[in-house]
C-alpha positions as CSV (number, residue, x, y, z in Angstrom):
1,X,86.7,87.7,126.6
2,X,86.4,87.2,122.8
3,X,86.2,90.8,121.2
4,X,82.4,90.9,119.0
5,X,81.5,87.3,119.9
6,X,78.4,89.1,121.5
7,X,77.7,91.3,118.5
8,X,74.0,91.3,117.4
9,X,73.5,90.9,113.8
10,X,72.5,94.5,113.3
11,X,75.8,95.1,115.0
12,X,77.4,92.8,112.2
13,X,75.6,94.5,109.9
14,X,76.6,97.9,110.5
15,X,80.2,97.1,110.8
16,X,79.9,95.2,107.3
17,X,78.6,98.6,105.7
18,X,80.8,100.9,107.8
19,X,83.8,98.7,106.2
20,X,82.3,99.5,102.6
21,X,81.9,103.0,103.1
22,X,85.7,103.4,104.5
23,X,86.9,101.4,101.3
24,X,84.7,103.7,99.3
25,X,86.2,106.9,100.8
26,X,89.5,105.9,100.6
27,X,89.2,105.3,97.0
28,X,87.8,108.5,96.3
29,X,90.4,110.3,98.6
30,X,92.8,108.7,96.7
31,X,91.5,109.5,93.2
32,X,91.6,113.1,94.5
33,X,95.1,113.3,95.7
34,X,95.9,112.0,92.6
35,X,94.0,114.7,90.7
36,X,95.4,117.3,92.8
37,X,98.8,116.2,91.8
38,X,98.0,116.1,88.3
39,X,97.2,120.2,88.6
40,X,100.5,120.7,90.2
41,X,102.3,118.8,87.4
42,X,100.3,121.0,84.8
43,X,101.2,123.7,86.7
44,X,104.6,122.6,86.8
45,X,105.1,122.2,83.3
46,X,103.3,125.6,82.5
47,X,106.1,127.5,84.4
48,X,108.7,125.6,82.3
49,X,107.1,126.5,79.1
50,X,107.1,129.8,79.9
51,X,110.7,130.1,80.8
52,X,111.3,127.9,77.5
53,X,109.8,130.2,75.4
54,X,111.6,133.2,76.9
55,X,115.1,131.5,77.1
56,X,114.9,132.5,80.6
57,X,118.4,131.7,82.1
58,X,117.1,130.0,85.5
59,X,115.8,127.6,83.6
60,X,112.4,128.3,85.2
61,X,113.0,128.8,88.5
62,X,111.3,131.8,89.1
63,X,108.6,131.0,86.8
64,X,108.0,128.1,88.7
65,X,108.4,130.1,91.9
66,X,105.3,132.3,90.6
67,X,102.9,130.0,89.7
68,X,103.9,128.8,93.2
69,X,102.9,131.6,94.8
70,X,99.5,131.7,92.7
71,X,98.3,128.1,94.0
72,X,99.6,129.3,97.5
73,X,97.9,132.5,97.6
74,X,94.7,130.9,96.3
75,X,95.1,128.0,99.4
76,X,96.7,130.0,102.2
77,X,99.2,128.0,102.3
78,X,103.6,128.2,102.1
79,X,104.5,128.9,98.7
80,X,107.5,127.2,99.1
81,X,105.7,124.0,100.3
82,X,103.5,124.6,97.3
83,X,106.4,124.7,95.3
84,X,107.9,121.4,96.4
85,X,104.9,119.5,95.8
86,X,104.8,121.3,92.5
87,X,107.8,119.1,91.7
88,X,107.3,115.6,93.6
89,X,104.2,115.9,91.3
90,X,105.7,116.4,88.1
91,X,108.4,114.0,88.7
92,X,105.5,111.2,89.8
93,X,103.3,112.1,86.6
94,X,106.1,112.5,83.9
95,X,108.0,109.1,85.3
96,X,105.3,107.1,86.7
97,X,102.5,107.7,84.5
98,X,100.9,104.2,84.8
99,X,101.4,104.6,88.5
100,X,99.8,108.1,89.0
101,X,96.6,106.6,86.6
102,X,96.3,103.8,89.0
103,X,95.7,105.8,91.7
104,X,93.3,108.2,90.0
105,X,91.3,105.2,88.8
106,X,91.0,104.0,92.8
107,X,92.7,100.9,91.9
108,X,95.7,101.7,94.4
109,X,96.2,104.5,97.4
110,X,98.7,107.3,97.4
111,X,100.5,105.6,99.9
112,X,101.2,102.4,97.5
113,X,102.1,104.7,94.8
114,X,104.9,106.3,96.8
115,X,106.4,103.3,97.9
116,X,106.3,102.0,94.6
117,X,107.6,105.3,92.8
118,X,110.4,105.3,95.5
119,X,111.7,102.0,95.1
120,X,112.1,102.5,91.5
121,X,113.4,106.4,91.4
122,X,116.4,105.1,90.0
123,X,115.3,103.5,87.2
124,X,116.3,105.9,84.1
125,X,114.7,103.9,80.7
126,X,110.9,104.8,80.6
127,X,110.4,101.3,79.0
128,X,111.7,100.0,82.3
129,X,110.0,102.2,84.7
130,X,106.7,101.3,82.9
131,X,107.3,97.3,82.6
132,X,108.2,97.7,86.5
133,X,105.1,99.7,86.7
134,X,102.9,97.0,85.2
135,X,103.8,94.3,87.7
136,X,103.8,96.2,91.0
137,X,100.8,97.9,90.2
138,X,99.2,94.8,89.9
139,X,100.3,93.2,93.1
140,X,99.7,96.6,95.2
141,X,96.0,95.7,94.6
142,X,96.2,93.3,96.7
143,X,98.9,94.0,99.3
144,X,99.4,96.6,101.8
145,X,102.4,99.5,101.5
146,X,104.8,97.8,103.8
147,X,104.6,94.7,101.5
148,X,104.7,96.4,98.4
149,X,107.5,98.4,99.6
150,X,109.3,94.6,99.8
151,X,108.8,93.7,96.7
152,X,109.1,96.8,95.0
153,X,112.7,96.7,95.9
154,X,113.2,93.4,95.1
155,X,111.4,93.8,91.4
156,X,113.1,97.2,90.7
157,X,116.4,95.7,90.7
158,X,115.8,93.6,87.8
159,X,115.2,96.8,85.6
160,X,118.3,98.5,87.1
161,X,121.1,99.3,84.2
162,X,123.7,99.1,86.6
163,X,124.5,96.4,88.9
164,X,123.6,96.7,92.7
165,X,127.5,96.2,93.4
166,X,128.5,99.6,91.2
167,X,125.6,101.4,92.9
168,X,126.3,100.4,96.3
169,X,129.9,101.2,95.9
170,X,128.8,104.6,95.3
171,X,126.2,104.6,97.7
172,X,128.7,103.7,100.5
173,X,130.3,107.0,99.9
174,X,127.2,108.9,101.5
175,X,127.8,106.9,104.9
176,X,127.2,109.4,107.5
177,X,126.8,110.2,111.3
178,X,124.4,113.4,112.2
179,X,122.2,115.0,114.6
180,X,118.7,116.4,115.0
181,X,117.8,118.4,117.9
182,X,114.0,117.8,118.2
183,X,113.3,120.2,121.5
184,X,112.7,119.3,124.7
185,X,116.4,118.5,125.7
186,X,116.2,115.3,123.5
187,X,118.0,115.2,120.3
188,X,118.2,112.2,117.2
189,X,121.3,110.4,116.1
190,X,120.9,109.5,112.6
191,X,123.3,106.8,110.8
192,X,123.6,105.7,107.0
193,X,125.7,102.9,106.7
194,X,125.4,99.4,104.9
195,X,122.5,97.8,105.3
196,X,123.7,94.6,106.2
197,X,125.8,96.5,109.3
198,X,123.0,98.8,110.2
199,X,120.2,95.7,110.6
200,X,123.0,93.9,112.4
201,X,123.5,96.7,114.8
202,X,119.7,97.1,115.4
203,X,119.5,93.1,116.1
204,X,122.1,93.5,118.3
205,X,120.5,96.1,120.3
206,X,116.8,94.1,120.2
207,X,118.2,91.0,121.6
208,X,120.1,93.0,124.4
209,X,117.2,95.1,125.1
210,X,115.0,91.7,125.4
211,X,117.6,89.8,127.7
212,X,117.0,93.3,130.2
213,X,113.9,92.5,130.6
214,X,113.9,89.1,131.5
215,X,113.0,88.0,134.9
216,X,116.5,87.0,136.1
217,X,117.9,90.4,134.3
218,X,116.3,92.5,137.1
219,X,118.3,93.7,140.2
220,X,117.3,92.2,143.2
221,X,117.6,94.9,145.6
222,X,115.9,97.4,143.2
223,X,112.6,98.6,144.6
224,X,111.0,98.1,141.4
225,X,111.2,96.6,138.3
226,X,112.5,97.8,135.5
227,X,109.4,99.0,133.2
228,X,111.1,100.5,130.1
229,X,110.2,99.2,126.7
230,X,112.2,97.7,124.0
231,X,112.3,101.1,122.0
232,X,113.6,102.6,125.3
233,X,115.7,99.9,126.2
234,X,117.0,100.0,122.8
235,X,117.9,103.6,122.7
236,X,119.6,103.8,126.2
237,X,122.2,100.5,125.6
238,X,123.1,102.4,122.1
239,X,124.0,105.4,124.4
240,X,125.6,103.2,126.6
241,X,127.4,101.5,124.0
242,X,128.9,104.2,122.0
243,X,130.0,106.4,124.8
244,X,131.9,103.5,127.2
245,X,132.3,100.9,124.3
246,X,130.4,98.2,126.4
247,X,127.0,98.4,127.9
248,X,128.6,99.4,131.2
249,X,125.1,100.8,132.8
250,X,123.3,97.9,132.2
251,X,126.1,94.9,132.5
252,X,126.3,92.2,135.0
253,X,128.7,90.6,136.4
254,X,129.0,87.6,133.5
255,X,129.4,90.5,131.2
256,X,126.2,88.1,128.9
257,X,124.8,91.7,127.5
258,X,128.1,92.3,126.0
259,X,128.7,88.2,124.4
260,X,125.7,89.3,122.6
261,X,126.3,89.4,119.0
262,X,123.7,91.0,115.9
263,X,122.5,88.7,113.3
264,X,120.8,89.4,110.3
265,X,119.4,86.9,108.0
266,X,120.0,86.8,104.0
267,X,118.3,85.1,101.5
268,X,120.8,84.4,98.3
269,X,120.2,82.2,95.3
270,X,122.8,79.7,94.8
271,X,123.7,80.8,91.4
272,X,125.2,84.2,93.1
273,X,127.3,82.1,95.1
274,X,128.7,79.4,92.8
275,X,128.8,81.2,89.8
276,X,129.2,84.7,90.3
277,X,125.8,85.5,88.7
278,X,124.7,89.4,89.5
279,X,121.3,88.5,91.1
280,X,120.8,90.4,94.2
281,X,120.7,88.8,97.8
282,X,117.9,89.7,100.8
283,X,118.8,91.2,104.0
284,X,115.7,89.9,106.5
285,X,113.2,90.2,103.4
286,X,113.5,93.8,103.1
287,X,115.9,95.3,100.9
288,X,118.4,94.0,98.2
289,X,122.0,93.4,99.1
290,X,125.4,93.4,96.9
291,X,126.5,89.7,95.9
292,X,129.9,90.4,97.1
293,X,128.6,90.9,100.5
294,X,126.2,88.1,100.1
295,X,129.0,85.8,99.8
296,X,131.4,87.2,102.2
297,X,128.9,86.5,104.7
298,X,127.8,83.3,103.8
299,X,131.4,82.0,103.5
300,X,131.8,83.2,107.7
301,X,128.5,81.6,108.1
302,X,128.6,78.8,110.7
303,X,125.7,77.1,108.8
304,X,123.4,77.5,106.3
305,X,119.7,77.0,105.9
306,X,119.3,75.0,102.2
307,X,116.0,76.6,100.9
308,X,114.9,74.2,98.0
309,X,112.3,76.0,95.6
310,X,110.2,75.0,92.7
311,X,112.2,76.2,89.1
312,X,108.9,77.7,87.9
313,X,106.9,79.3,90.6
314,X,109.7,79.7,93.4
315,X,107.2,78.0,96.0
316,X,109.1,76.7,98.3
317,X,109.4,72.9,98.3
318,X,111.8,72.2,101.7
319,X,114.2,73.4,104.0
320,X,117.4,72.0,105.0
321,X,120.3,72.1,106.8
322,X,123.9,70.5,106.7
323,X,123.6,70.0,110.6
324,X,120.7,68.5,112.1
325,X,118.0,71.1,113.3
326,X,114.0,72.1,113.7
327,X,113.9,71.1,110.1
328,X,109.6,72.4,110.5
329,X,110.7,75.9,112.0
330,X,113.3,76.4,109.5
331,X,111.0,75.9,106.6
332,X,108.0,77.9,108.2
333,X,110.1,80.8,108.6
334,X,111.5,80.4,105.4
335,X,107.9,80.8,103.8
336,X,106.6,83.1,105.2
337,X,109.2,85.6,106.1
338,X,106.3,87.9,108.1
339,X,103.2,87.6,110.1
340,X,100.6,86.0,107.6
341,X,97.8,88.0,109.1
342,X,96.4,90.1,105.9
343,X,98.3,93.0,105.2
344,X,101.2,92.6,108.2
345,X,104.6,92.9,107.4
346,X,106.0,92.4,111.0
347,X,109.2,89.8,110.5
348,X,109.2,86.2,111.1
349,X,112.1,86.4,113.4
350,X,109.9,88.2,115.9
351,X,106.5,86.6,115.6
352,X,104.8,83.1,116.9
353,X,104.6,80.1,115.7
354,X,100.8,79.3,115.2
355,X,98.6,76.4,115.3
356,X,95.6,77.4,112.7
357,X,93.4,74.3,114.3
358,X,94.4,74.5,117.9
359,X,96.3,71.2,118.7
360,X,93.9,70.7,121.4
361,X,91.2,70.3,118.9
362,X,93.5,67.6,117.3
363,X,95.1,70.6,114.7
364,X,98.4,68.7,113.4
365,X,102.0,69.8,114.2
366,X,102.5,70.4,110.2
367,X,103.4,72.9,107.6
368,X,100.0,72.6,106.5
369,X,98.4,73.8,109.8
370,X,101.5,76.4,110.9
371,X,102.0,79.8,110.7
372,X,103.9,83.0,111.7
373,X,101.8,85.4,113.9
374,X,103.0,88.2,115.5
375,X,101.9,88.8,119.0
376,X,99.2,91.5,118.0
377,X,97.1,89.1,115.7
378,X,97.9,85.6,117.8
379,X,95.8,87.8,120.3
380,X,93.1,88.6,117.5
381,X,92.9,84.9,116.1
382,X,92.3,83.6,119.7
383,X,89.9,86.5,121.4
384,X,88.1,87.9,118.4
385,X,85.7,86.5,115.9
386,X,88.6,86.4,113.2
387,X,88.9,83.1,111.9
388,X,91.5,81.4,109.6
389,X,91.4,78.3,107.5
390,X,94.2,76.8,105.7
391,X,94.1,76.2,101.5
392,X,97.0,74.5,101.3
393,X,100.3,75.5,99.0
394,X,100.9,77.8,102.4
395,X,97.5,79.7,101.6
396,X,95.9,81.1,104.4
397,X,91.8,82.2,104.2
398,X,91.4,84.4,107.1
399,X,87.3,85.4,107.5
400,X,86.4,88.4,109.0
401,X,83.8,89.2,111.8
402,X,81.7,90.6,109.2
403,X,82.2,87.8,106.8
404,X,84.5,89.1,104.6
405,X,87.2,86.6,103.3
406,X,90.6,88.0,102.5
407,X,93.7,85.3,101.6
408,X,97.3,85.9,102.4
409,X,99.7,84.4,100.4
410,X,103.6,83.7,101.3
411,X,105.6,86.2,100.0
412,X,107.6,85.3,96.5
413,X,110.5,83.6,97.6
414,X,114.3,85.6,96.3
415,X,115.1,82.9,94.1
416,X,115.7,82.4,90.6
417,X,113.2,81.1,88.6
418,X,112.3,80.2,84.6
419,X,109.8,80.8,81.6
420,X,109.6,80.3,78.6
421,X,108.7,83.9,78.0
422,X,112.5,85.8,78.7
423,X,110.1,88.9,79.3
424,X,107.6,87.4,81.6
425,X,109.3,87.4,85.3
426,X,107.4,86.1,88.3
427,X,106.7,87.7,91.6
């Protein structure tokens, strides 16, 4: 079955019209949300002005409560909720006015604005915030919030006054474990710790869960197969490991689960390794990592993938390794970093490598015809009218059932580039 393959022209036209209407409505909603934030921010400013004029000793707290109560009574909602929204809105409007204006103009959504502001919340200098916002707004106009969030964390690092090593040492002091009861006999367990370790833990749990789903892992005497999802298996294995120190409730006679080790992928500019440069590394293409941690992991690694990039554009030129291996797979993994369907942020390590033009139809097994697709979008490509065409340079043009074309670009590399203008920081 191929989804929508049998749709009439009228039905496809209706889908196209609905898509246009949906885009217009979403833009209007984002603009109205920005307008609401502006009103809330003005209310917060009004409360502070009143407090400053009267020299209130509480620095405007009671004035803010009063304004929040006025808004809340009119809206029939909690005044605590309104006061919190006032503070949040004032923070965005005053610290990131360009982001707020872009949302008001419908250029970006509220979700885009939120991830951009969150990634740059530690930028104290107004000029740095504006320069950061200028870059991110342009990027956010063509990408999903999840992709924008990852890029925003990388770009924000360029404008940080304090080095990531200093901030990481301070942040490590906040590491903690906590519990939260959620009802129905269930409780959440949270862990805040160094990114490399937490991602390694999650990867190990995932590998163990996937191993449990392999047919050979099923108990032969069990009347029914294990139907737990990956998420459920991760949770069961995590509790098993924390309570017993080993997966005793899930192990086998050979102890294969206990032998699994967590892995993470760290991209680090060579200048950070050999010259002590302060450019942050990047963990799993998701979040910055301090150079000290990156050097420690690099020193302990059994092998490295060397990613050669263009000195100006940062484009991947080649990927190799001292020891022989699957060069093409490493090149694609380094280039793509995630699923190549528009807006998808699924990591490449969990994706399939797909021939854009099927091998049985003459498609070559080459970099220009291969790309990572998560299982959801791999199936969509083969069982719906969605089509993809390579444009060269790692760019892929996706055509929707209604004929709209979306170009997906490989994410920029976490690398060092050189420009004639030092104020221009390319993605």
